[in-house]
C-alpha positions as CSV (number, residue, x, y, z in Angstrom):
1,X,0.1,-0.2,0.1
2,X,1.5,3.2,-0.9
3,X,0.7,6.6,0.1
4,X,-1.1,9.5,-1.8
5,X,1.4,12.1,-3.3
6,X,0.7,15.4,-2.1
7,X,-0.4,18.0,-5.0
8,X,2.1,20.9,-5.5
9,X,0.5,24.2,-4.6
10,X,1.4,26.9,-7.5
11,X,1.7,30.5,-6.3
12,X,0.7,33.0,-9.0
13,X,2.7,36.2,-8.7
14,X,1.0,38.9,-10.3
15,X,3.2,41.7,-11.9
16,X,2.7,45.3,-11.5
17,X,1.4,47.1,-14.6
18,X,3.3,49.6,-16.8
19,X,0.8,51.9,-17.8
20,X,-2.0,53.1,-15.4
21,X,-5.4,55.1,-15.4
22,X,-5.3,58.6,-16.1
23,X,-7.3,60.7,-13.6
24,X,-7.7,63.6,-16.0
25,X,-8.9,61.6,-19.2
26,X,-9.6,58.4,-17.9
27,X,-7.4,56.5,-20.3
28,X,-4.8,53.9,-19.6
29,X,-2.1,55.6,-20.6
30,X,-0.2,57.1,-17.6
31,X,3.9,56.1,-17.8
32,X,6.0,56.6,-14.6
33,X,9.6,56.5,-14.0
34,X,11.8,56.8,-11.1
35,X,15.4,58.4,-11.4
36,X,17.6,57.1,-8.6
37,X,20.5,59.0,-10.0
38,X,18.6,62.1,-10.3
39,X,16.2,61.8,-7.5
40,X,13.6,62.5,-9.1
41,X,10.0,61.1,-10.3
42,X,8.4,61.9,-13.4
43,X,4.9,60.7,-14.4
44,X,3.4,61.6,-17.6
45,X,-0.3,61.0,-19.7
46,X,0.5,60.2,-23.2
47,X,-3.0,60.7,-24.4
48,X,-3.9,64.1,-22.3
49,X,-0.4,65.2,-22.0
50,X,-0.5,65.9,-18.0
51,X,2.6,65.6,-16.5
52,X,4.0,66.0,-12.8
53,X,7.8,65.8,-11.6
54,X,8.8,65.3,-8.4
55,X,11.6,64.7,-5.4
56,X,11.8,61.0,-5.1
57,X,12.4,59.3,-1.5
58,X,14.8,56.4,-1.1
59,X,12.8,53.2,-1.9
60,X,10.1,54.9,-4.0
61,X,8.8,52.6,-7.1
62,X,6.8,53.5,-9.9
63,X,3.5,52.7,-8.4
64,X,4.2,54.9,-5.4
65,X,5.3,58.1,-7.7
66,X,1.8,57.2,-9.6
67,X,-0.3,57.1,-6.2
68,X,1.7,60.0,-5.2
69,X,0.9,62.0,-8.8
70,X,-3.1,60.9,-8.2
71,X,-2.8,62.6,-4.9
72,X,-1.5,65.7,-6.1
73,X,-4.2,65.8,-8.7
74,X,-6.8,65.2,-6.4
75,X,-5.6,68.0,-4.3
76,X,-5.8,70.4,-6.9
77,X,-2.3,70.6,-8.4
78,X,-1.5,73.5,-6.1
79,X,2.0,72.5,-5.1
80,X,4.5,74.3,-7.0
81,X,6.5,71.0,-8.4
82,X,3.5,70.3,-10.5
83,X,3.6,70.9,-14.2
84,X,0.3,70.7,-16.2
85,X,0.7,71.3,-20.0
């Protein structure tokens, strides 16, 4: 009598998206880049042209930069670091 084999549990890891939803035009065209050498984060919508550049913190990723961009947008973009074309 042999014993039954256990099933291998596959863990599916989701990758982070490269393009995000634009809060202004509603399209999935926002690209976020974080430059560690320049210590700047740049977030640009390729559809409507909305863009923002702000200083990044150590350990900041593209998702964190996008979230900060959305926060700045919904605050009204009153900060001096926001550039809207």
